Each structure stands twice: as C-alpha cells, then as structure tokens.
C-alpha positions in Angstrom: 0.0 0.0 0.0 1.3 3.5 -0.9 1.8 6.4 1.4 -1.6 8.0 0.4 -3.4 4.8 1.4 -1.7 4.6 4.8 -2.7 8.2 5.4 -6.4 7.4 4.7 -6.4 4.6 7.2 -4.4 6.5 9.9 -6.8 9.5 10.0 -10.0 7.6 10.9 -8.0 5.6 13.5 -6.8 8.8 15.2 -10.3 10.3 15.1 -11.7 7.2 16.8 -9.1 7.3 19.5 -9.9 10.9 20.2 -13.6 10.2 20.4 -12.9 7.3 22.8 -10.8 9.6 25.1 -13.5 12.2 25.2 -16.1 9.6 26.0 -14.0 8.2 28.9 -13.5 11.7 30.3 -17.3 12.5 30.1 -18.0 9.3 32.0 -15.4 10.0 34.6 -16.8 13.5 35.2 -20.3 12.1 35.6 -19.2 9.5 38.1 -17.5 12.0 40.4 -20.1 14.7 40.1 -21.6 15.6 43.5 -24.9 13.9 44.0 -28.0 16.0 44.9 -28.8 16.3 48.6 -30.8 13.3 49.7 -34.3 13.9 51.0 -35.0 12.3 54.4 -36.4 8.8 54.1 -39.9 8.5 55.5 -40.1 5.3 57.5 -43.1 3.8 59.3 -42.7 3.3 63.0 -42.5 -0.4 63.5 -40.4 -0.5 66.6 -38.6 1.9 68.9 -35.3 1.9 70.6 -34.1 4.1 73.4 -30.6 5.4 73.3 -28.5 5.7 76.4 -28.0 9.2 77.7 -25.9 11.7 75.8 -24.0 13.4 78.6 -22.4 16.8 78.9 -20.0 17.7 81.7 -16.5 17.6 83.0 -14.7 14.5 81.9 -17.6 12.9 80.1 -17.5 11.2 76.7 -19.9 9.5 74.5 -22.9 10.9 72.6 -26.2 9.5 71.5 -25.7 5.7 71.4 -27.1 3.5 68.7 -30.2 1.4 69.5 -30.4 -2.2 68.6 -33.5 -1.5 66.5 -31.9 0.9 64.1 -32.5 -0.7 60.6 -30.0 -0.8 57.8 -30.6 1.3 54.8 -30.6 -0.3 51.4 -27.3 -0.6 49.6 -27.9 2.1 47.0 -29.1 4.6 49.6 -26.0 3.8 51.8 -23.6 4.2 49.0 -25.1 7.5 47.9 -25.2 8.9 51.4 -21.6 7.9 52.1 -20.4 9.4 48.9 -22.3 12.6 49.7 -20.7 12.7 53.2 -17.2 12.1 51.7 -17.6 15.0 49.4 -18.8 17.5 52.1 -17.2 16.2 55.3 -14.4 18.8 55.4 -15.0 21.3 58.1 -17.4 18.9 59.9 -17.2 16.2 62.6 -19.7 13.9 61.0 -17.0 11.3 60.3 -16.3 11.3 64.1 -20.0 10.9 64.7 -20.2 7.9 62.4 -17.3 6.3 64.2 -18.7 7.1 67.7 -22.2 5.9 66.7 -21.2 2.6 64.9 -22.1 4.3 61.6 -25.7 4.9 62.6 -27.2 8.4 62.3 -30.2 9.6 64.3 -32.1 12.8 63.4 -35.6 14.1 63.1 -37.2 12.8 59.9 -40.1 15.2 59.1 -39.1 18.0 56.7 -40.0 21.4 57.9 -41.0 20.0 61.3 -41.8 22.2 64.3 -40.5 20.5 67.4 -42.2 21.7 70.5 -39.9 22.1 73.5 -41.5 22.0 77.0 -39.4 23.4 79.8 -40.3 22.4 83.4 -41.0 25.3 85.8 -38.1 25.8 88.2 -38.7 23.6 91.2 -35.2 22.5 92.3 -32.5 24.1 94.5 -30.3 26.4 92.6 -32.8 27.2 89.9 -32.9 30.9 88.8 -35.1 32.6 86.3 -32.4 33.1 83.6 -32.0 29.4 83.3 -35.3 29.1 81.4 -34.2 32.1 79.3 -31.0 30.2 78.5 -33.0 27.3 77.0 -35.0 29.7 74.9 -31.8 31.4 73.7 -30.3 28.0 72.8 -33.4 27.2 70.8 -33.0 30.4 68.8 -29.3 29.7 68.1 -30.1 26.3 66.6 -33.0 27.7 64.6 -30.6 30.2 63.1 -28.5 27.4 61.5 -31.1 26.9 58.8 -32.1 23.3 59.4 -35.4 21.9 58.0 -36.9 22.1 61.5 -37.8 24.7 64.1 -37.6 24.5 67.9 -40.6 26.2 69.4 -42.0 26.5 73.0 -44.4 23.8 74.0 -47.1 24.2 76.7 -47.7 20.5 77.4 -45.1 18.0 78.5 -47.2 15.1 77.3 -47.4 16.2 73.7 -43.9 17.9 73.5 -41.3 16.5 71.2 -38.5 17.6 73.5 -38.8 17.9 77.3 -36.4 19.8 79.5 -36.4 19.2 83.3 -34.2 20.4 86.1 -32.1 18.5 88.6 -30.1 19.9 91.5 -27.3 17.6 90.6 -26.5 14.7 88.3 -24.2 11.7 88.8 -21.0 10.6 87.1 -19.5 14.0 86.5 -22.5 15.1 84.4 -24.2 18.5 84.2 -26.6 17.6 81.5 -28.2 14.5 79.9 -30.3 13.9 76.7 -32.1 10.6 76.2 -33.2 10.0 72.7 -36.0 7.7 71.5 -36.0 6.7 67.8 -37.9 4.6 65.3 -36.5 1.5 63.7 -34.4 3.0 61.1 -33.0 5.9 63.1 -35.5 8.9 63.0 -35.8 10.5 66.4 -39.3 10.7 67.9 -38.7 12.1 71.4 -35.9 13.6 73.5 -35.8 14.0 77.3 -33.2 16.5 78.5 -32.2 17.0 82.1 -30.1 20.0 83.1 -28.4 20.3 86.5 -28.3 23.5 88.5 -25.1 22.5 90.2 -21.9 20.8 89.1 -21.1 17.4 90.6 -18.9 19.0 93.2 -21.7 21.2 94.4 -20.7 24.5 92.7 -23.7 26.4 91.2 -24.0 26.6 87.5 -24.1 30.2 86.2 -26.5 31.6 83.7 -23.9 31.7 80.8 -22.8 28.2 81.7 -26.4 27.0 81.6 -26.8 28.5 78.2 -23.8 26.6 76.9 -25.1 23.5 78.5 -28.6 23.9 77.0 -27.1 24.6 73.6 -25.1 21.4 73.9 -28.0 19.2 75.0 -30.3 20.6 72.3 -27.5 19.8 69.8 -27.9 16.2 71.0 -31.6 16.6 70.7 -31.4 17.4 67.0 -29.1 14.4 66.4 -25.5 15.7 66.8 -22.9 13.6 68.7 -19.8 14.9 70.3 -17.1 16.9 68.5 -13.4 16.4 69.2 -12.8 20.2 68.9 -13.0 22.1 72.2 -14.2 25.3 70.4 -17.4 23.5 69.2 -20.7 23.5 71.0 -20.7 19.7 70.9 -17.4 19.3 72.6 -18.0 17.0 75.6 -17.3 19.8 78.1 -19.5 22.6 76.6 -18.5 26.2 76.9 -19.3 27.7 73.5 -21.9 30.5 73.5 -23.2 29.7 70.0 -22.7 27.1 67.3 -19.4 27.3 65.4 -19.1 27.0 61.7 -18.2 23.3 62.2 -21.3 22.8 64.4 -23.5 24.4 61.7 -21.9 22.5 58.8 -22.1 19.2 60.6 -25.8 19.7 61.4 -26.6 20.7 57.8 -24.7 17.7 56.5 -26.5 15.4 58.9 -29.9 16.7 57.6 -28.8 16.1 53.9 -28.6 12.3 54.3 -31.2 9.8 55.6 -31.2 8.6 59.2 -30.3 5.0 59.8 -27.5 2.5 59.6 -24.8 3.4 57.0 -22.6 0.3 57.5 
C-alpha cells in the first residue's frame, strides 16, 4: 500500500481514538459529580429503641448511642449517602459521629417540622429565672442554623417532642443529659433533656454556663454527637456560646442524608 493509502487509514483511527478519550472523560466526570442532597427517608414506625444518655460535663465522653432496633438502609441509599458525606465532610465532625455511633445516624425525619420544647418550671434548689431564658436562647441559636426544622416553645409536656427538666445535681460528673428515643431506622421521635443547676462538686451553674449546657444538649436533641474540637458547642465539656461553623456545617450535612445504619 502506498503512502496515500496509509494516510487514509491513519486519519480515521486517530479520530476514533480521540472520540474514545472524550467519552471516557465525560463518563469519569459524571461518576464523580456531586450527588444531589438526599431527602429524608420516611419510615413507618415499626419499633422503637431508646438510646443511652448523651451526657455533657467535665470528663464525660460518649454521645447518643445506637439502638439495637436501628434498621440498615438499602445498599444504593447507603452508597449514595456515604459518597455525599465524603464530598462534604471537610469542616465537619460527621465522620467522628459515624465512628462514635457505629455508623448509625439519628435525626428528626419530618421535613419542615416544628419541634415543641417543653421546659419544666423551676422547682429544684439552685434554679434561677435566667435558666429558662437560657433554654429559649439556645433554641433560637439552633433555629438560626437553617435546618429543616424549628424548635418552638411547648405548653404541654405530654405532647412535646423535647422535654427539659431540672435537677439539682447529676451523677458521674455530668451536668446535662439527653435521652433520645428513635424509630426502627433511626429517626428521632422524642428527646428527654435533664439540666443540672449544680456541678457534681456542688458549685452552682451560672446563667452563661447554663446557656452553653442547654445549647449542647439541644444539639444532641437534633441528632448531633460529640465533636473532638474544644471550640465547638458539641465538645463533651461545653463552653461555646453559639454554634461554630463546624457545628453548623455538621448539622446541615446530617440533615442532607437519611437517618439510619450506613454500615
């Protein structure tokens, strides 16, 4: 075959190779494109599990613990959720939450929900009026994060989604406790918070300290576990006066994936 014939064969071959390269690049870009935020999975209540307390106070660790009834999400949902978390986890402590909670996420499941928070009237030693105001302020700070839920005052403890009661003192170095109840696949259905008016050693809790404590326990109530960063509201020894950027980004990321078992 002469030179002109070789040229006619070579040109189509090169063109085909270029088209294949472009096709591979398009497929690669589609594979790694960020998936859309997942809407919460609506799951019927078939069972309930009660988590052990999520504690706040000097020397405490541990957050909301997984219940044995938390159901596993289907494979496609798990993979999509984990990919979404991996893309957006920078600047959050959601990976630490997954590790601490055995890869199970608990959060409220009703989009645009209004969660009613009932606060017990002060009836224990050490209670002062500003403590109730501290809970209200903490609610407002979490509402400002932009989650698909709102914390609002509740007038009845029986129908409230979150109850807050007072104790003069708690055991095991605690100053606060949140007990979460959830449905089978992870959505929270009720939270009971206890706030102490005194530290374990007997020292009174101040109003600013109570606000940090209420902010921390309400963080547990919306589904957050502990942060390893001392500056965050969800650090086990709470002192932050408002949610940090990491707290806010973690909460928003939590509410962009379904509740449940991601293992």
